[in-house]
N, C-alpha and C positions, 0 to 999 in steps of 0.2 A: 143841380143837374140829374137827369135821370138817364140811366143807360140800361138797355134791355140786352140780355145774351141768353141763348139757348145752351142747355148743358145736356150733353149725351154720355151716358155712363150706366154703370152697374151699381145696384146697392152692395155696400160693403158688408158682405155676410160675416158671421164669427169665423167661418173658415178662411174667407179671404184676408180678414185681420190678421188671424194667426200666421198665414203665409207672409204677409207684409211685414208683421212684426218680426219674423224670423229671418227675413231677407236683409242681408247686409247691403246688398246692392240697392235695394228701396231706401234704406236709411241714408246711404250716401246720396242717392238721387235726390232726396228732399232738401239736402243742403245746397242743391244746385238751383240757381235763379232760371236755368233753361229747361227744367223739367216741365214737359207739357201735361202730364197727368195731374189733374187737380181734385181736390176733394170739395163737395158740396152738400149742404144740408137742405132737405126739402121734405115736408110733411114728417118731421120726426125722424127721419132716416138719414144716414150718412151715405153718399155716393161717391164713386171714384170714376173720372172720365175727363172729358174735354168740355171747356166753354167754347161755344160756336157763336159765330155772327148771327144776328137774328134773320138774316137773309140768305141763309144757306139753301141752295137748291135741292130738291128731293133727290135728284140723280146723284148727289154726293154722299147721302146718308149711308149707303151700303158700304162705300169705300171708308168712309170714317167710322162706321161700325167695326169693320176689319182691323182698322188701325188701333181702336182702342182695345179690341181683344189682344191684339198682337202686343201692344205695350204693357198690358197688365200681365200677360203670359211671361214677360221677361222677369217680372218678380214673383210671380205665382206659377211656376212651370208645371206643377202637379194638378192645377185646376182644370176642369173642363167647363170652360165659360160658355159652351153651346148649351148647357143646361140651366143658364141663368139668364133671365130677362133683360134686356137693354131698355133703358128709360131716356125719354126726350122730353124736357120741360123747360119752361122759360125761368129766368132769373131776373129780377129787377133790383137794380142798384141805385141808391139815391145818395148823392154826394153832396 
């Protein structure tokens, strides 16, 4: 079975990894099965964001961009994500 999902997120920079590693809230959240933020590898880089349906309307992307930023800010409150580029790319899963 082949499944395609889009991923919307930010590259995990060394600064972001530092904040995430220091965040007790992030470490606790990773133990939860309800954590929406996921990590994905693409082109030899690690990203943090959301997996999306392959059929997400373009009109929803701005709202989802703001949601990703908001969720990451919970764990990295000192980061200015407006200075970081958001990426959208497909992911193919073969099961």
